[in-house]
MMTF fields as JSON, N, C-alpha, C and O atoms, coordinates in Angstrom:
{
  "mmtfVersion": "1.0.0",
  "mmtfProducer": "UNKNOWN",
  "numBonds": 507,
  "numAtoms": 508,
  "numGroups": 127,
  "numChains": 1,
  "numModels": 1,
  "chainsPerModel": [1],
  "groupsPerChain": [127],
  "chainIdList": ["A"],
  "bondAtomList": [4, 2, 8, 6, 12, 10, 16, 14, 20, 18, 24, 22, 28, 26, 32, 30, 36, 34, 40, 38, 44, 42, 48, 46, 52, 50, 56, 54, 60, 58, 64, 62, 68, 66, 72, 70, 76, 74, 80, 78, 84, 82, 88, 86, 92, 90, 96, 94, 100, 98, 104, 102, 108, 106, 112, 110, 116, 114, 120, 118, 124, 122, 128, 126, 132, 130, 136, 134, 140, 138, 144, 142, 148, 146, 152, 150, 156, 154, 160, 158, 164, 162, 168, 166, 172, 170, 176, 174, 180, 178, 184, 182, 188, 186, 192, 190, 196, 194, 200, 198, 204, 202, 208, 206, 212, 210, 216, 214, 220, 218, 224, 222, 228, 226, 232, 230, 236, 234, 240, 238, 244, 242, 248, 246, 252, 250, 256, 254, 260, 258, 264, 262, 268, 266, 272, 270, 276, 274, 280, 278, 284, 282, 288, 286, 292, 290, 296, 294, 300, 298, 304, 302, 308, 306, 312, 310, 316, 314, 320, 318, 324, 322, 328, 326, 332, 330, 336, 334, 340, 338, 344, 342, 348, 346, 352, 350, 356, 354, 360, 358, 364, 362, 368, 366, 372, 370, 376, 374, 380, 378, 384, 382, 388, 386, 392, 390, 396, 394, 400, 398, 404, 402, 408, 406, 412, 410, 416, 414, 420, 418, 424, 422, 428, 426, 432, 430, 436, 434, 440, 438, 444, 442, 448, 446, 452, 450, 456, 454, 460, 458, 464, 462, 468, 466, 472, 470, 476, 474, 480, 478, 484, 482, 488, 486, 492, 490, 496, 494, 500, 498, 504, 502],
  "bondOrderList": [1, 1, 1, 1, 1, 1, 1, 1, 1, 1, 1, 1, 1, 1, 1, 1, 1, 1, 1, 1, 1, 1, 1, 1, 1, 1, 1, 1, 1, 1, 1, 1, 1, 1, 1, 1, 1, 1, 1, 1, 1, 1, 1, 1, 1, 1, 1, 1, 1, 1, 1, 1, 1, 1, 1, 1, 1, 1, 1, 1, 1, 1, 1, 1, 1, 1, 1, 1, 1, 1, 1, 1, 1, 1, 1, 1, 1, 1, 1, 1, 1, 1, 1, 1, 1, 1, 1, 1, 1, 1, 1, 1, 1, 1, 1, 1, 1, 1, 1, 1, 1, 1, 1, 1, 1, 1, 1, 1, 1, 1, 1, 1, 1, 1, 1, 1, 1, 1, 1, 1, 1, 1, 1, 1, 1, 1],
  "groupList": [{"groupName": "MET", "atomNameList": ["N", "CA", "C", "O"], "elementList": ["N", "C", "C", "O"], "formalChargeList": [0, 0, 0, 0], "bondAtomList": [1, 0, 2, 1, 3, 2], "bondOrderList": [1, 1, 2], "singleLetterCode": "M", "chemCompType": "L-PEPTIDE LINKING"}, {"groupName": "GLY", "atomNameList": ["N", "CA", "C", "O"], "elementList": ["N", "C", "C", "O"], "formalChargeList": [0, 0, 0, 0], "bondAtomList": [1, 0, 2, 1, 3, 2], "bondOrderList": [1, 1, 2], "singleLetterCode": "G", "chemCompType": "PEPTIDE LINKING"}, {"groupName": "ILE", "atomNameList": ["N", "CA", "C", "O"], "elementList": ["N", "C", "C", "O"], "formalChargeList": [0, 0, 0, 0], "bondAtomList": [1, 0, 2, 1, 3, 2], "bondOrderList": [1, 1, 2], "singleLetterCode": "I", "chemCompType": "L-PEPTIDE LINKING"}, {"groupName": "LEU", "atomNameList": ["N", "CA", "C", "O"], "elementList": ["N", "C", "C", "O"], "formalChargeList": [0, 0, 0, 0], "bondAtomList": [1, 0, 2, 1, 3, 2], "bondOrderList": [1, 1, 2], "singleLetterCode": "L", "chemCompType": "L-PEPTIDE LINKING"}, {"groupName": "ARG", "atomNameList": ["N", "CA", "C", "O"], "elementList": ["N", "C", "C", "O"], "formalChargeList": [0, 0, 0, 0], "bondAtomList": [1, 0, 2, 1, 3, 2], "bondOrderList": [1, 1, 2], "singleLetterCode": "R", "chemCompType": "L-PEPTIDE LINKING"}, {"groupName": "VAL", "atomNameList": ["N", "CA", "C", "O"], "elementList": ["N", "C", "C", "O"], "formalChargeList": [0, 0, 0, 0], "bondAtomList": [1, 0, 2, 1, 3, 2], "bondOrderList": [1, 1, 2], "singleLetterCode": "V", "chemCompType": "L-PEPTIDE LINKING"}, {"groupName": "THR", "atomNameList": ["N", "CA", "C", "O"], "elementList": ["N", "C", "C", "O"], "formalChargeList": [0, 0, 0, 0], "bondAtomList": [1, 0, 2, 1, 3, 2], "bondOrderList": [1, 1, 2], "singleLetterCode": "T", "chemCompType": "L-PEPTIDE LINKING"}, {"groupName": "ALA", "atomNameList": ["N", "CA", "C", "O"], "elementList": ["N", "C", "C", "O"], "formalChargeList": [0, 0, 0, 0], "bondAtomList": [1, 0, 2, 1, 3, 2], "bondOrderList": [1, 1, 2], "singleLetterCode": "A", "chemCompType": "L-PEPTIDE LINKING"}, {"groupName": "SER", "atomNameList": ["N", "CA", "C", "O"], "elementList": ["N", "C", "C", "O"], "formalChargeList": [0, 0, 0, 0], "bondAtomList": [1, 0, 2, 1, 3, 2], "bondOrderList": [1, 1, 2], "singleLetterCode": "S", "chemCompType": "L-PEPTIDE LINKING"}, {"groupName": "TRP", "atomNameList": ["N", "CA", "C", "O"], "elementList": ["N", "C", "C", "O"], "formalChargeList": [0, 0, 0, 0], "bondAtomList": [1, 0, 2, 1, 3, 2], "bondOrderList": [1, 1, 2], "singleLetterCode": "W", "chemCompType": "L-PEPTIDE LINKING"}, {"groupName": "ASP", "atomNameList": ["N", "CA", "C", "O"], "elementList": ["N", "C", "C", "O"], "formalChargeList": [0, 0, 0, 0], "bondAtomList": [1, 0, 2, 1, 3, 2], "bondOrderList": [1, 1, 2], "singleLetterCode": "D", "chemCompType": "L-PEPTIDE LINKING"}, {"groupName": "HIS", "atomNameList": ["N", "CA", "C", "O"], "elementList": ["N", "C", "C", "O"], "formalChargeList": [0, 0, 0, 0], "bondAtomList": [1, 0, 2, 1, 3, 2], "bondOrderList": [1, 1, 2], "singleLetterCode": "H", "chemCompType": "L-PEPTIDE LINKING"}, {"groupName": "ASN", "atomNameList": ["N", "CA", "C", "O"], "elementList": ["N", "C", "C", "O"], "formalChargeList": [0, 0, 0, 0], "bondAtomList": [1, 0, 2, 1, 3, 2], "bondOrderList": [1, 1, 2], "singleLetterCode": "N", "chemCompType": "L-PEPTIDE LINKING"}, {"groupName": "LYS", "atomNameList": ["N", "CA", "C", "O"], "elementList": ["N", "C", "C", "O"], "formalChargeList": [0, 0, 0, 0], "bondAtomList": [1, 0, 2, 1, 3, 2], "bondOrderList": [1, 1, 2], "singleLetterCode": "K", "chemCompType": "L-PEPTIDE LINKING"}, {"groupName": "PHE", "atomNameList": ["N", "CA", "C", "O"], "elementList": ["N", "C", "C", "O"], "formalChargeList": [0, 0, 0, 0], "bondAtomList": [1, 0, 2, 1, 3, 2], "bondOrderList": [1, 1, 2], "singleLetterCode": "F", "chemCompType": "L-PEPTIDE LINKING"}, {"groupName": "PRO", "atomNameList": ["N", "CA", "C", "O"], "elementList": ["N", "C", "C", "O"], "formalChargeList": [0, 0, 0, 0], "bondAtomList": [1, 0, 2, 1, 3, 2], "bondOrderList": [1, 1, 2], "singleLetterCode": "P", "chemCompType": "L-PEPTIDE LINKING"}, {"groupName": "CYS", "atomNameList": ["N", "CA", "C", "O"], "elementList": ["N", "C", "C", "O"], "formalChargeList": [0, 0, 0, 0], "bondAtomList": [1, 0, 2, 1, 3, 2], "bondOrderList": [1, 1, 2], "singleLetterCode": "C", "chemCompType": "L-PEPTIDE LINKING"}, {"groupName": "TYR", "atomNameList": ["N", "CA", "C", "O"], "elementList": ["N", "C", "C", "O"], "formalChargeList": [0, 0, 0, 0], "bondAtomList": [1, 0, 2, 1, 3, 2], "bondOrderList": [1, 1, 2], "singleLetterCode": "Y", "chemCompType": "L-PEPTIDE LINKING"}, {"groupName": "GLN", "atomNameList": ["N", "CA", "C", "O"], "elementList": ["N", "C", "C", "O"], "formalChargeList": [0, 0, 0, 0], "bondAtomList": [1, 0, 2, 1, 3, 2], "bondOrderList": [1, 1, 2], "singleLetterCode": "Q", "chemCompType": "L-PEPTIDE LINKING"}],
  "groupTypeList": [0, 1, 2, 3, 2, 4, 3, 5, 2, 6, 7, 5, 8, 3, 9, 2, 8, 6, 3, 5, 2, 10, 1, 2, 11, 3, 12, 7, 7, 6, 6, 3, 1, 13, 5, 1, 6, 3, 3, 7, 5, 7, 5, 2, 14, 1, 2, 2, 12, 7, 5, 3, 4, 15, 2, 5, 13, 6, 2, 1, 16, 1, 3, 17, 5, 3, 6, 3, 1, 3, 2, 7, 3, 2, 5, 12, 1, 3, 3, 14, 3, 3, 5, 8, 9, 2, 7, 1, 18, 7, 8, 3, 15, 14, 11, 5, 10, 12, 14, 9, 15, 8, 7, 5, 3, 1, 7, 3, 3, 5, 1, 5, 5, 8, 9, 3, 3, 12, 0, 3, 5, 15, 10, 1, 1, 10, 10],
  "groupIdList": [1, 2, 3, 4, 5, 6, 7, 8, 9, 10, 11, 12, 13, 14, 15, 16, 17, 18, 19, 20, 21, 22, 23, 24, 25, 26, 27, 28, 29, 30, 31, 32, 33, 34, 35, 36, 37, 38, 39, 40, 41, 42, 43, 44, 45, 46, 47, 48, 49, 50, 51, 52, 53, 54, 55, 56, 57, 58, 59, 60, 61, 62, 63, 64, 65, 66, 67, 68, 69, 70, 71, 72, 73, 74, 75, 76, 77, 78, 79, 80, 81, 82, 83, 84, 85, 86, 87, 88, 89, 90, 91, 92, 93, 94, 95, 96, 97, 98, 99, 100, 101, 102, 103, 104, 105, 106, 107, 108, 109, 110, 111, 112, 113, 114, 115, 116, 117, 118, 119, 120, 121, 122, 123, 124, 125, 126, 127],
  "secStructList": [7, 2, 2, 2, 2, 2, 2, 2, 2, 2, 2, 2, 2, 2, 2, 2, 2, 2, 2, 2, 7, 6, 6, 3, 3, 3, 7, 7, 1, 1, 2, 2, 2, 2, 2, 2, 2, 2, 2, 2, 2, 2, 2, 2, 2, 2, 2, 2, 2, 2, 2, 2, 2, 2, 2, 2, 2, 2, 2, 6, 2, 2, 2, 2, 2, 2, 6, 6, 6, 6, 2, 2, 2, 2, 2, 2, 2, 2, 2, 2, 2, 2, 2, 2, 2, 2, 2, 2, 2, 6, 6, 7, 1, 3, 3, 3, 7, 7, 0, 0, 0, 0, 0, 2, 2, 2, 2, 2, 2, 2, 2, 2, 2, 2, 2, 2, 2, 2, 2, 2, 1, 7, 7, 6, 6, 7, 7],
  "xCoordList": [9.582, 8.734, 8.657, 7.622, 9.8, 9.835, 8.871, 8.281, 8.686, 7.788, 6.353, 5.553, 6.018, 4.651, 4.391, 3.309, 5.351, 5.153, 4.977, 4.076, 5.814, 5.615, 4.345, 3.765, 3.821, 2.539, 1.417, 0.523, 1.478, 0.443, 0.533, -0.493, 1.747, 1.877, 1.296, 0.603, 1.557, 0.948, -0.582, -1.271, -1.115, -2.548, -3.164, -4.257, -2.513, -2.983, -2.938, -3.856, -1.905, -1.79, -2.885, -3.426, -3.19, -4.314, -5.667, -6.535, -5.804, -7.049, -7.245, -8.358, -6.137, -6.206, -6.568, -7.35, -6.012, -6.304, -7.841, -8.454, -8.389, -9.824, -10.673, -11.782, -10.22, -10.906, -10.733, -11.67, -9.587, -9.236, -9.649, -10.09, -9.512, -9.687, -11.028, -11.283, -11.891, -13.253, -13.228, -14.113, -12.274, -12.249, -11.697, -11.577, -11.338, -10.797, -11.81, -12.139, -12.302, -13.412, -13.006, -12.314, -13.429, -13.316, -14.742, -15.295, -15.304, -16.715, -16.99, -18.018, -16.132, -16.374, -17.431, -17.515, -18.293, -19.423, -19.024, -19.559, -18.095, -17.694, -16.313, -15.528, -16.034, -14.704, -13.652, -12.594, -13.939, -12.978, -12.774, -11.66, -13.845, -13.699, -12.859, -12.064, -13.008, -12.161, -10.739, -9.87, -10.456, -9.057, -8.428, -7.29, -9.163, -8.661, -8.453, -7.433, -9.348, -9.169, -7.989, -7.178, -7.824, -6.646, -5.351, -4.416, -5.268, -4.066, -3.803, -2.666, -4.877, -4.656, -4.219, -3.353, -4.791, -4.396, -2.966, -2.215, -2.608, -1.256, -0.239, 0.8, -0.556, 0.279, 0.44, 1.541, -0.726, -0.662, 0.216, 1.088, -0.053, 0.761, 2.244, 3.055, 2.61, 4.041, 4.659, 5.792, 3.892, 4.45, 4.588, 5.587, 3.59, 3.693, 4.921, 5.714, 5.064, 6.163, 7.542, 8.529, 7.587, 8.876, 9.223, 10.407, 8.253, 8.536, 8.521, 9.478, 7.514, 7.383, 8.102, 8.613, 8.146, 8.751, 10.262, 10.631, 11.11, 12.476, 12.557, 13.389, 11.694, 11.634, 11.256, 11.891, 10.261, 9.779, 10.85, 11.091, 11.475, 12.54, 13.698, 14.243, 14.066, 15.203, 14.844, 15.649, 13.709, 13.301, 13.101, 13.488, 12.441, 12.129, 13.154, 12.842, 14.349, 15.409, 15.551, 15.722, 15.487, 15.589, 14.448, 14.647, 13.247, 12.046, 12.229, 11.886, 12.797, 12.969, 13.962, 13.757, 14.994, 15.984, 15.368, 15.504, 14.698, 14.168, 13.09, 12.951, 12.3, 11.186, 11.571, 10.713, 12.87, 13.328, 12.606, 12.46, 12.16, 11.532, 9.997, 9.356, 9.409, 8.032, 7.242, 6.057, 7.845, 7.199, 6.864, 6.042, 7.507, 7.277, 5.804, 5.191, 5.283, 3.841, 2.909, 1.915, 3.215, 2.372, 2.603, 1.636, 3.873, 4.168, 3.487, 2.88, 3.582, 2.917, 1.435, 0.82, 0.862, -0.631, -1.021, -2.009, -0.256, -0.54, -0.383, -1.227, 0.684, 0.865, -0.292, -0.72, -0.79, -1.894, -3.203, -4.012, -3.391, -4.567, -4.384, -5.355, -3.171, -2.957, -3.254, -3.8, -2.906, -3.266, -4.747, -5.248, -5.508, -6.974, -7.533, -8.461, -6.969, -7.439, -7.257, -8.162, -6.054, -5.732, -6.665, -7.184, -6.888, -7.835, -9.181, -9.837, -9.645, -10.935, -10.982, -11.995, -9.912, -9.888, -9.881, -10.335, -9.359, -9.374, -10.613, -10.719, -11.598, -12.933, -12.748, -13.53, -11.753, -11.59, -12.383, -12.396, -13.037, -13.869, -13.072, -13.39, -12.024, -11.177, -11.213, -11.025, -11.466, -11.496, -11.029, -11.357, -10.255, -9.807, -10.567, -10.52, -11.29, -12.179, -11.461, -11.797, -10.475, -9.871, -8.416, -7.956, -7.697, -6.299, -6.072, -5.341, -6.716, -6.561, -7.857, -8.838, -7.977, -6.965, -6.808, -5.848, -7.71, -7.765, -6.497, -5.96, -6.005, -4.849, -3.584, -2.767, -3.417, -2.142, -2.109, -1.116, -3.21, -3.197, -3.173, -2.492, -3.866, -3.833, -2.452, -2.029, -1.738, -0.402, 0.523, 1.36, 0.359, 1.158, 0.85, 1.756, -0.431, -0.777, -0.284, 0.245, -0.455, 0.029, 1.529, 2.032, 2.22, 3.703, 4.092, 4.939, 3.469, 3.862, 3.469, 4.271, 2.276, 1.855, 2.716, 3.08, 3.044, 3.917, 5.258, 5.81, 5.796, 7.081, 7.107, 8.034, 6.036, 5.934, 5.834, 6.536, 4.994, 4.812, 6.035, 6.358, 6.789, 8.021, 9.08, 9.878, 9.071, 9.968, 9.68, 10.59, 8.43, 8.028, 8.287, 8.452, 8.327, 8.537, 10.061, 10.789, 10.532, 11.985, 12.379, 11.67, 13.549, 14.116, 15.14, 15.651, 15.462, 16.397, 17.802, 18.567, 18.162, 19.488, 19.545, 20.56, 18.462, 18.36, 19.058, 19.078, 19.623, 20.224, 21.462, 22.092],
  "yCoordList": [3.768, 4.905, 5.159, 5.585, 4.888, 5.1, 4.233, 4.634, 2.97, 2.049, 2.541, 2.45, 3.042, 3.54, 4.744, 4.874, 5.598, 6.757, 6.284, 6.761, 5.34, 4.816, 4.12, 4.166, 3.433, 2.754, 3.795, 3.592, 4.907, 5.902, 6.574, 6.846, 6.823, 7.413, 6.498, 6.971, 5.158, 4.236, 4.211, 4.083, 4.343, 4.333, 5.594, 5.532, 6.739, 8.003, 7.832, 8.245, 7.253, 7.087, 6.167, 6.405, 5.113, 4.218, 4.964, 4.795, 5.777, 6.559, 7.492, 7.63, 8.166, 9.077, 8.306, 8.79, 7.131, 6.306, 5.938, 5.895, 5.689, 5.385, 6.589, 6.405, 7.792, 8.976, 9.333, 9.82, 9.101, 9.567, 8.521, 8.908, 7.221, 6.199, 5.512, 5.077, 5.427, 4.86, 3.409, 2.951, 2.644, 1.184, 0.682, -0.53, 1.583, 1.227, 1.695, 2.876, 0.662, 0.921, 0.664, -0.313, 1.539, 1.389, 1.468, 2.557, 0.338, 0.269, 0.157, -0.4, 0.653, 0.654, 1.651, 2.679, 1.365, 2.259, 3.477, 4.569, 3.283, 4.441, 4.921, 4.248, 6.097, 6.658, 5.797, 5.538, 5.347, 4.481, 3.19, 2.667, 2.643, 1.448, 1.74, 0.887, 2.885, 3.223, 3.32, 2.768, 4.02, 4.211, 2.81, 2.54, 1.963, 0.631, -0.191, -0.872, -0.163, -0.915, -0.411, -1.217, 0.927, 1.519, 1.085, 0.73, 1.103, 0.69, -0.814, -1.235, -1.599, -3.035, -3.331, -4.18, -2.66, -2.846, -2.283, -2.818, -1.269, -0.71, -1.739, -1.93, -2.397, -3.532, -4.643, -5.114, -5.035, -6.063, -5.582, -6.296, -4.338, -3.753, -3.709, -3.967, -3.395, -3.367, -4.721, -4.884, -5.752, -7.106, -7.669, -8.322, -7.431, -7.877, -7.268, -7.958, -5.945, -5.264, -5.708, -5.778, -5.99, -6.426, -7.838, -8.156, -8.708, -10.105, -10.421, -11.04, -10.052, -10.49, -9.606, -10.112, -8.342, -7.432, -7.8, -7.818, -8.086, -8.454, -9.79, -9.949, -10.718, -12.001, -11.797, -12.342, -11.038, -10.792, -10.025, -10.334, -9.045, -8.308, -9.199, -9.101, -10.064, -10.957, -11.943, -12.167, -12.517, -13.506, -12.851, -13.385, -11.606, -10.948, -9.918, -8.996, -10.065, -9.098, -8.832, -7.681, -9.849, -9.717, -8.895, -8.107, -9.092, -8.296, -6.816, -5.921, -6.594, -5.164, -4.477, -3.331, -5.18, -4.616, -4.503, -3.456, -5.542, -5.548, -4.502, -3.97, -4.207, -3.251, -1.872, -1.009, -1.686, -0.455, -0.063, 1.118, -1.071, -0.821, -0.718, -0.679, -0.672, -0.523, -1.736, -1.609, -2.851, -4.038, -3.819, -4.531, -2.838, -2.549, -2.093, -2.363, -1.404, -0.975, -2.164, -2.155, -3.187, -4.38, -5.115, -5.54, -5.278, -5.977, -5.246, -5.895, -3.913, -3.157, -3.318, -3.423, -3.337, -3.533, -4.93, -5.082, -5.918, -7.34, -7.423, -8.005, -6.849, -6.818, -6.069, -6.464, -5.024, -4.226, -5.07, -5.023, -5.838, -6.78, -7.84, -8.21, -8.339, -9.294, -8.74, -9.443, -7.531, -6.877, -6.816, -7.074, -6.472, -6.427, -7.837, -7.982, -8.85, -10.194, -10.659, -11.245, -10.399, -10.722, -9.973, -10.553, -8.722, -7.944, -8.58, -8.665, -9.043, -9.659, -10.985, -11.308, -11.711, -13.013, -12.711, -13.538, -11.5, -11.13, -10.395, -9.855, -10.363, -9.689, -8.182, -7.57, -7.579, -6.145, -5.485, -6.011, -4.366, -3.751, -2.877, -1.709, -3.478, -2.758, -3.655, -4.868, -3.023, -3.846, -3.04, -1.864, -3.703, -3.173, -3.978, -5.207, -3.172, -3.85, -4.671, -5.842, -4.109, -4.824, -4.373, -3.467, -5.041, -4.767, -3.414, -2.592, -3.166, -1.921, -1.149, -1.728, 0.057, 0.933, 0.92, 1.486, 0.3, 0.463, 0.031, 0.795, -1.184, -1.697, -0.972, -0.578, -0.796, -0.195, 1.309, 1.775, 2.027, 3.442, 3.541, 4.418, 2.702, 2.752, 2.512, 3.235, 1.539, 1.26, 2.439, 2.826, 3.002, 4.14, 5.373, 6.088, 5.59, 6.76, 6.523, 7.443, 5.32, 5.057, 5.297, 5.931, 4.789, 4.942, 6.421, 6.852, 7.211, 8.638, 9.394, 10.163, 9.169, 9.927, 9.532, 10.385, 8.225, 7.761, 8.396, 8.821, 8.472, 9.073, 10.575, 11.059, 11.28, 12.684, 12.873, 13.712, 12.125, 12.281, 11.883, 12.505, 10.817, 10.461, 11.541, 11.693, 12.304, 13.447, 14.552, 15.255, 14.693, 15.743, 15.4, 16.293, 14.086, 13.648, 13.595, 12.985, 14.176, 14.145, 12.738, 12.016, 12.383, 11.08, 11.216, 12.313, 10.118, 10.192, 10.599, 11.124, 10.366, 10.748, 12.125, 12.493, 12.929, 14.212, 15.356, 16.507, 15.007, 15.988, 16.606, 17.465],
  "zCoordList": [17.677, 17.396, 15.907, 15.395, 15.18, 13.707, 12.995, 11.992, 13.529, 12.834, 13.026, 12.095, 14.169, 14.297, 13.406, 12.834, 13.288, 12.38, 10.976, 10.286, 10.498, 9.127, 8.98, 7.895, 10.034, 9.997, 9.784, 8.962, 10.534, 10.406, 8.985, 8.362, 8.51, 7.191, 6.148, 5.248, 6.231, 5.286, 5.363, 4.35, 6.648, 6.785, 6.23, 5.667, 6.362, 5.805, 4.203, 3.495, 3.742, 2.278, 1.715, 0.635, 2.48, 2.076, 2.141, 1.285, 3.173, 3.299, 2.142, 1.635, 1.695, 0.59, -0.679, -1.497, -0.843, -1.996, -2.048, -3.115, -0.889, -0.883, -1.247, -1.749, -1.024, -1.38, -2.86, -3.493, -3.391, -4.76, -5.837, -6.919, -5.554, -6.575, -6.27, -5.147, -7.33, -7.17, -6.84, -6.118, -7.318, -7.141, -5.854, -5.681, -4.898, -3.611, -2.569, -2.455, -1.787, -0.863, 0.538, 0.823, 1.44, 2.842, 3.456, 3.607, 3.792, 4.144, 5.667, 6.053, 6.498, 7.965, 8.247, 7.574, 9.283, 9.606, 10.421, 10.23, 11.319, 12.217, 11.897, 11.229, 12.387, 12.185, 12.862, 12.287, 14.094, 14.793, 14.032, 14.007, 13.391, 12.635, 11.356, 10.96, 10.72, 9.579, 9.975, 9.3, 11.073, 11.537, 11.856, 11.472, 12.539, 12.912, 11.652, 11.547, 10.715, 9.44, 8.706, 8.25, 8.552, 7.899, 8.508, 7.79, 9.859, 10.56, 10.33, 10.119, 10.378, 10.137, 8.697, 8.486, 7.723, 6.319, 6.11, 5.295, 6.798, 6.773, 7.225, 6.593, 8.326, 8.829, 7.764, 7.477, 7.193, 6.144, 4.989, 4.493, 4.585, 3.469, 3.762, 2.872, 4.964, 5.4, 5.364, 4.91, 5.861, 5.902, 4.511, 4.211, 3.63, 2.227, 1.576, 0.934, 1.755, 1.103, 1.681, 0.948, 2.939, 3.529, 3.165, 3.055, 2.972, 2.706, 1.253, 0.787, 0.475, -0.901, -1.922, -2.922, -1.691, -2.617, -2.947, -4.122, -1.933, -2.278, -3.058, -3.952, -2.703, -3.409, -4.914, -5.818, -5.11, -6.471, -7.273, -8.44, -6.652, -7.344, -7.725, -8.824, -6.811, -7.103, -8.194, -9.098, -8.144, -9.125, -10.526, -11.566, -10.462, -11.741, -12.16, -12.914, -11.689, -12.038, -13.498, -13.901, -14.303, -15.764, -16.355, -17.279, -15.804, -16.323, -15.974, -16.746, -14.754, -14.355, -15.348, -15.747, -15.714, -16.612, -18.012, -18.645, -18.515, -19.826, -20.067, -21.168, -18.972, -19.163, -18.561, -18.377, -18.26, -17.644, -16.375, -16.059, -15.657, -14.408, -14.432, -13.381, -15.659, -15.723, -15.232, -14.921, -15.16, -14.574, -13.09, -12.513, -12.503, -11.072, -10.86, -9.828, -11.866, -11.723, -11.691, -10.965, -12.467, -12.442, -11.118, -10.486, -10.677, -9.452, -8.273, -7.42, -8.22, -7.171, -7.129, -6.068, -8.336, -8.439, -7.934, -7.216, -8.305, -7.822, -6.326, -5.645, -5.803, -4.32, -3.64, -2.556, -4.241, -3.655, -3.708, -2.781, -4.807, -4.82, -3.747, -3.088, -3.552, -2.492, -1.093, -0.242, -0.877, 0.387, 0.549, 1.643, -0.534, -0.505, -0.205, 0.59, -0.838, -0.565, 0.824, 1.418, 1.378, 2.771, 3.693, 4.647, 3.438, 4.276, 4.234, 5.271, 3.071, 2.941, 3.742, 4.364, 3.712, 4.49, 5.969, 6.76, 6.395, 7.825, 8.198, 9.299, 7.254, 7.484, 7.687, 8.415, 7.077, 7.15, 6.026, 4.913, 6.267, 5.24, 4.298, 4.074, 3.75, 2.722, 1.49, 1.589, 0.277, -0.914, -2.115, -2.266, -2.963, -4.272, -5.333, -5.397, -6.183, -7.155, -8.189, -8.37, -8.887, -9.977, -10.118, -9.423, -11.051, -11.269, -11.869, -11.316, -13.037, -13.72, -13.752, -14.22, -13.323, -12.859, -11.332, -10.809, -10.637, -9.164, -8.438, -7.636, -8.705, -7.933, -8.389, -7.556, -9.664, -10.163, -9.701, -9.142, -9.953, -9.575, -8.035, -7.503, -7.332, -5.873, -5.321, -4.419, -5.815, -5.362, -5.688, -4.873, -6.888, -7.279, -6.384, -5.958, -6.121, -5.268, -3.806, -3.182, -3.281, -1.918, -1.852, -0.924, -2.836, -2.875, -2.9, -2.117, -3.81, -3.946, -2.617, -2.088, -2.117, -0.931, 0.272, 1.081, 0.392, 1.474, 1.391, 2.406, 0.216, -0.064, 0.333, 0.982, -0.095, 0.261, 1.766, 2.331, 2.405, 3.873, 4.607, 5.619, 4.134, 4.731, 4.689, 5.613, 3.572, 3.435, 4.454, 4.891, 4.821, 5.733, 7.182, 8.013, 7.502, 8.842, 9.125, 8.343, 10.151, 10.414, 10.786, 11.486, 10.282, 10.59, 11.687, 11.913, 12.389, 13.475, 13.03, 13.839, 11.751, 11.22, 10.63, 10.04, 10.768, 10.154, 10.96, 10.525, 12.133, 12.999, 12.39, 13.008]
}
């Protein structure tokens, strides 16, 4: 159940990013199409973050230390562009126009909104 809640939270975060940032587009015609697209992109986003983020952090550990973690903004933007590319390959109507500002700000916004929403949702260990 927790995975489904996190999936919905990520989908809501992605939806908010399409509303706030001009370079992120969701071009589905119907509301059901938009919801389905957001859920599918949230799955892609989750898989990318679960698989590639630890690898990138391990390989780029020195850059994280050297830049005091600011390289994470670039890494998150690149991973967000990768999500957009994979969504395009899967014929999903979700697109990020460019790296700066769309991908970097989009990844930052999705991260912050997801964090806030995850704080509001009770976790199983909160008892």
